[in-house]
C-alpha positions as CSV (number, residue, x, y, z in Angstrom):
1,X,66.6,101.9,59.1
2,X,68.6,103.6,56.3
3,X,70.6,105.6,58.9
4,X,71.5,102.5,60.6
5,X,72.6,100.8,57.6
6,X,74.8,103.8,56.5
7,X,76.3,104.0,60.1
8,X,77.2,100.5,60.0
9,X,78.6,100.7,56.4
10,X,80.7,103.7,57.7
11,X,81.9,101.8,60.6
12,X,82.9,98.9,58.5
13,X,85.1,101.1,56.0
14,X,86.5,102.9,59.1
15,X,87.6,99.6,60.5
16,X,88.7,98.4,56.9
17,X,90.7,101.5,56.6
18,X,92.4,101.2,59.8
19,X,93.5,97.7,58.7
20,X,94.5,98.6,55.2
21,X,96.7,101.6,56.3
22,X,98.2,100.0,59.7
23,X,102.0,99.3,59.2
24,X,103.8,98.2,62.7
25,X,107.0,100.3,63.5
26,X,108.5,97.1,64.9
27,X,108.7,94.6,62.1
28,X,111.8,93.0,64.0
29,X,110.0,92.1,66.9
30,X,108.7,88.5,67.3
31,X,105.2,88.1,68.6
32,X,104.2,85.0,70.7
33,X,100.3,84.6,71.0
34,X,100.1,82.6,74.2
35,X,96.2,82.3,73.8
36,X,94.8,80.6,70.9
37,X,92.2,77.9,70.1
38,X,93.1,75.6,67.1
39,X,91.4,72.2,67.3
40,X,93.1,70.3,64.5
41,X,95.1,70.7,61.3
42,X,92.9,73.0,59.4
43,X,92.8,75.6,62.2
44,X,96.6,75.4,62.5
45,X,97.2,75.6,58.8
46,X,94.9,78.9,58.9
47,X,97.0,80.5,61.8
48,X,100.3,79.9,59.6
49,X,98.3,81.7,57.0
50,X,97.3,84.5,59.1
51,X,100.9,84.9,60.4
52,X,102.1,85.2,56.7
53,X,99.3,88.0,56.2
54,X,100.3,89.8,59.0
55,X,103.7,90.0,58.4
56,X,103.2,90.9,54.5
57,X,100.4,93.4,55.1
58,X,100.8,94.8,58.4
59,X,104.8,94.3,59.0
60,X,103.9,92.5,61.9
61,X,106.0,89.4,62.8
62,X,103.4,86.9,64.5
63,X,105.7,84.1,64.8
64,X,104.6,81.5,67.4
65,X,101.1,80.4,69.0
66,X,100.4,78.4,72.1
67,X,97.0,76.3,71.5
68,X,94.9,76.0,74.3
69,X,92.1,73.9,72.8
70,X,91.5,70.0,72.8
71,X,93.2,68.5,69.7
72,X,90.9,66.4,67.3
73,X,93.7,65.2,65.0
74,X,97.2,63.4,65.7
75,X,99.6,65.8,67.2
76,X,102.6,64.8,64.8
77,X,100.1,65.8,61.9
78,X,99.3,68.9,63.7
79,X,102.8,69.9,64.7
80,X,103.6,69.3,60.8
81,X,100.9,71.7,59.7
82,X,102.0,74.3,62.1
83,X,105.4,74.7,60.6
84,X,107.4,74.8,63.9
85,X,105.0,77.9,65.0
86,X,102.6,76.0,67.4
87,X,103.1,74.6,70.9
88,X,100.5,72.9,72.9
89,X,98.8,72.8,76.2
90,X,97.2,69.9,78.0
91,X,93.6,71.0,78.5
92,X,91.2,70.4,81.4
93,X,88.0,72.0,80.3
94,X,85.5,71.6,83.3
95,X,87.4,70.6,86.0
96,X,84.5,71.5,88.5
97,X,83.0,68.3,87.2
98,X,86.1,66.3,87.8
99,X,89.6,66.0,86.7
100,X,89.9,63.9,83.4
101,X,93.8,62.9,83.8
102,X,95.7,62.1,86.8
103,X,98.5,64.1,87.7
104,X,100.8,61.5,86.2
105,X,99.4,61.6,83.1
106,X,99.7,65.2,82.6
107,X,103.1,65.3,83.9
108,X,103.8,62.4,81.1
109,X,102.3,64.7,78.5
110,X,104.4,67.6,79.6
111,X,107.4,65.6,79.1
112,X,106.5,64.6,75.6
113,X,106.4,68.3,74.7
114,X,103.5,69.8,75.9
115,X,104.2,73.1,77.3
116,X,101.8,73.5,80.3
117,X,98.3,72.6,81.7
118,X,95.1,74.7,80.8
119,X,92.9,74.7,83.9
120,X,89.4,76.0,82.6
121,X,87.3,76.3,86.1
122,X,84.0,76.8,84.5
123,X,81.4,75.1,82.2
124,X,80.7,75.5,78.7
125,X,78.4,78.6,79.6
126,X,81.4,80.1,81.6
127,X,79.4,80.0,84.7
128,X,78.7,77.4,87.2
129,X,75.1,77.3,87.6
130,X,73.5,77.4,91.1
131,X,72.6,73.8,92.2
132,X,74.8,72.2,89.6
133,X,76.4,69.4,90.7
134,X,80.1,69.7,91.1
135,X,82.9,71.5,92.9
136,X,82.2,75.3,93.4
137,X,85.7,76.9,94.0
138,X,89.1,76.4,92.4
139,X,90.6,75.9,95.6
140,X,88.9,72.9,96.6
141,X,91.2,70.5,98.2
142,X,90.4,67.7,95.6
143,X,92.7,69.7,93.6
144,X,95.6,69.8,95.9
145,X,97.4,66.5,94.4
146,X,97.4,67.8,90.9
147,X,98.3,71.4,91.9
148,X,101.3,70.2,94.1
149,X,102.5,67.5,91.5
150,X,102.8,70.6,89.0
151,X,104.5,72.7,91.5
152,X,107.1,69.9,92.3
153,X,107.6,69.3,88.6
154,X,108.3,73.0,87.6
155,X,105.4,72.7,85.3
156,X,103.6,75.8,83.9
157,X,100.2,76.5,84.1
158,X,99.5,77.9,80.8
159,X,96.2,79.2,81.3
160,X,94.2,79.4,84.3
161,X,90.7,80.5,83.6
162,X,88.3,82.1,86.2
163,X,85.4,84.4,86.9
164,X,84.2,86.1,83.8
165,X,82.3,89.2,84.8
166,X,80.6,89.9,81.7
167,X,77.7,87.2,81.3
168,X,78.1,83.2,80.0
169,X,79.0,82.4,76.5
170,X,77.0,83.7,73.7
171,X,75.1,86.1,76.3
172,X,77.8,88.7,76.7
173,X,75.4,91.4,77.5
174,X,74.9,91.0,81.1
175,X,77.5,92.5,83.5
176,X,78.2,91.4,87.0
177,X,75.0,89.5,87.1
178,X,76.2,88.0,90.5
179,X,79.2,89.8,92.1
180,X,79.3,87.7,94.9
181,X,80.0,84.6,92.7
182,X,82.5,86.5,91.1
183,X,84.5,87.8,93.7
184,X,84.1,84.2,95.6
185,X,85.8,82.7,92.3
186,X,88.5,85.6,92.5
187,X,89.5,84.8,96.2
188,X,89.6,81.1,95.4
189,X,92.0,81.9,92.6
190,X,94.0,83.8,94.8
191,X,94.2,81.1,97.6
192,X,95.6,78.6,94.7
193,X,98.1,81.1,93.8
194,X,99.1,81.7,97.4
195,X,99.1,78.1,98.3
196,X,101.6,77.2,95.6
197,X,104.3,79.7,95.5
198,X,106.5,77.7,93.2
199,X,103.8,77.1,90.8
200,X,104.1,79.5,87.8
201,X,100.5,80.6,86.7
202,X,99.6,82.5,83.6
203,X,96.1,83.9,84.1
204,X,93.6,83.8,81.1
205,X,92.1,87.4,80.2
206,X,94.2,89.1,83.1
207,X,92.1,87.2,85.4
208,X,89.0,89.2,84.5
209,X,90.4,92.0,86.5
210,X,90.8,94.4,83.8
211,X,87.4,95.7,83.0
212,X,87.0,98.0,85.9
213,X,89.5,100.6,87.4
214,X,88.9,99.0,90.9
215,X,89.6,95.6,89.2
216,X,93.0,96.6,88.2
217,X,93.7,97.9,91.4
218,X,93.0,94.3,92.8
219,X,95.0,92.9,89.9
220,X,98.1,95.2,90.9
221,X,97.8,94.0,94.4
222,X,97.8,90.1,93.2
223,X,101.2,90.7,91.1
224,X,102.8,92.7,93.5
225,X,102.1,89.9,96.2
226,X,102.7,86.8,94.3
227,X,105.8,86.6,91.9
228,X,104.6,83.2,90.5
229,X,101.5,85.0,89.1
230,X,101.5,86.3,85.2
231,X,98.6,87.3,83.0
232,X,97.8,87.4,79.2
233,X,95.8,90.0,77.4
234,X,93.4,87.5,75.4
235,X,90.1,88.9,75.0
236,X,90.5,92.1,77.1
237,X,91.0,94.4,74.3
238,X,87.0,95.1,73.5
239,X,86.9,96.2,77.0
240,X,89.7,99.1,77.2
241,X,87.1,102.0,76.9
242,X,85.6,100.9,80.3
243,X,88.6,101.8,82.3
244,X,90.6,105.0,82.6
245,X,93.2,105.3,79.7
246,X,96.1,106.4,81.9
247,X,95.4,103.7,84.7
248,X,95.3,101.0,81.9
249,X,98.6,102.2,80.2
250,X,100.4,102.7,83.6
251,X,99.4,99.3,84.6
252,X,100.9,97.9,81.4
253,X,104.1,99.6,81.7
254,X,104.2,99.0,85.5
255,X,104.1,95.2,84.9
256,X,105.5,94.8,81.7
257,X,107.5,91.7,83.0
258,X,104.3,90.0,83.8
259,X,101.8,90.6,80.9
260,X,102.0,88.2,77.8
261,X,100.2,88.9,74.3
262,X,97.2,86.7,73.8
263,X,94.4,86.9,71.4
264,X,91.6,84.2,72.5
265,X,91.4,83.9,68.9
266,X,89.7,80.9,67.2
267,X,88.6,80.0,63.8
268,X,84.5,79.2,63.2
269,X,84.6,76.1,61.0
270,X,81.5,77.4,58.9
271,X,83.3,80.6,57.9
272,X,86.9,79.5,57.2
273,X,87.0,80.8,53.7
274,X,86.5,84.3,54.7
275,X,88.0,83.9,58.1
276,X,91.9,84.3,57.5
277,X,91.9,87.8,56.1
278,X,89.7,88.9,59.0
279,X,91.5,87.3,61.4
280,X,94.7,89.0,60.3
281,X,92.9,92.1,60.5
282,X,91.7,91.5,64.2
283,X,95.4,90.8,65.0
284,X,96.2,94.3,63.1
285,X,93.9,96.1,65.6
286,X,95.4,94.4,68.4
287,X,98.8,95.3,67.4
288,X,97.7,99.0,66.7
289,X,96.1,99.1,70.2
290,X,99.6,98.3,71.8
291,X,101.8,100.2,69.5
292,X,100.1,103.4,68.3
293,X,98.1,106.1,70.0
294,X,95.3,106.1,67.1
295,X,91.7,105.2,67.6
296,X,91.0,101.4,68.1
297,X,88.2,98.9,68.9
298,X,86.0,100.5,66.4
299,X,86.6,104.1,67.5
300,X,85.7,103.6,71.3
301,X,89.3,104.0,72.7
302,X,93.0,105.0,71.9
303,X,95.8,102.9,71.3
304,X,98.3,102.8,74.5
305,X,101.5,103.7,72.4
306,X,103.5,101.5,74.5
307,X,107.4,102.1,74.7
308,X,109.6,99.7,72.6
309,X,111.1,98.1,75.7
310,X,107.7,97.0,77.1
311,X,106.2,96.0,73.7
312,X,109.3,93.4,73.6
313,X,108.6,92.1,77.1
314,X,104.8,91.5,76.0
315,X,105.2,90.2,72.9
316,X,107.9,87.7,73.3
317,X,110.5,88.1,76.1
318,X,108.0,87.2,78.8
319,X,107.0,84.0,77.0
320,X,110.6,82.9,76.2
321,X,111.1,82.9,79.8
322,X,108.0,81.0,80.6
323,X,107.4,78.3,77.8
324,X,109.4,75.4,77.5
325,X,111.0,74.9,74.1
326,X,110.0,78.1,72.9
327,X,113.5,80.0,73.1
328,X,115.1,77.2,71.1
329,X,112.5,77.3,68.4
330,X,112.8,81.1,68.2
331,X,116.7,80.8,67.8
332,X,116.0,78.6,64.8
333,X,113.8,81.1,63.0
């Protein structure tokens, strides 16, 4: 028991030391996090505080956030709390149970300043249970009018969530419990990407094709075949040690024009007092993963040490190209 406690303390000290010593080599590169969860004014305000800490403590310019959550406060007040750093997506959280907004309502919100649609094809447990009522595939024909409307309006699918391979939410220990279900969902996702070639899609979590080398091969195939597809890195950092280092680094460099930085970070409302500093530390670990070759991910993997030109695209240039209004806001900074 004492040995376990000692190891835990040493791990904590090692991570804390990493955070305290880490200073970005690229303080001039703005960073856009295209995948955060902020439900209201308090969360948005805390993200602003985090961006200030990352600049002061780690020399990282965390400049803008794309929020993918369902908002609980008036949008005007949330935008004010975000100090011009926040953009917001329309959310469809459980479309397999039925779309909650008409395509026309979604388009209206996009014209009012929302940057795109988040389409989370799953239930809150992140797996559609056998026998559960509802649509079982993301390529179901009932979605055709929504997807074709978005394509016609040149709208952005800011976040397409699909097919977690590593167990349902709050039970992340299982791995590929049902590979047939997983790959059925991946193929359904590909069918959507192929059917709507003018619909620009950012797939959350690298479409969960990043946790095995064979998955990365399939993701290479998707990105090479479908120029409308992009991916974000959110929630993928803890799984880097599962794949070949050179394969992962080569993938980032090869598809630098199609990858965007994302964190999947949100705030636990019960831990807000301590969460801001800790969240800034998480960002520091992610930035060190991309910018350095030091040990990261609690010592389980080595940083990718990506070239500056690759980092610029992943951190902000790809986002400027895809997200409406972002370039204009960045020009004002």
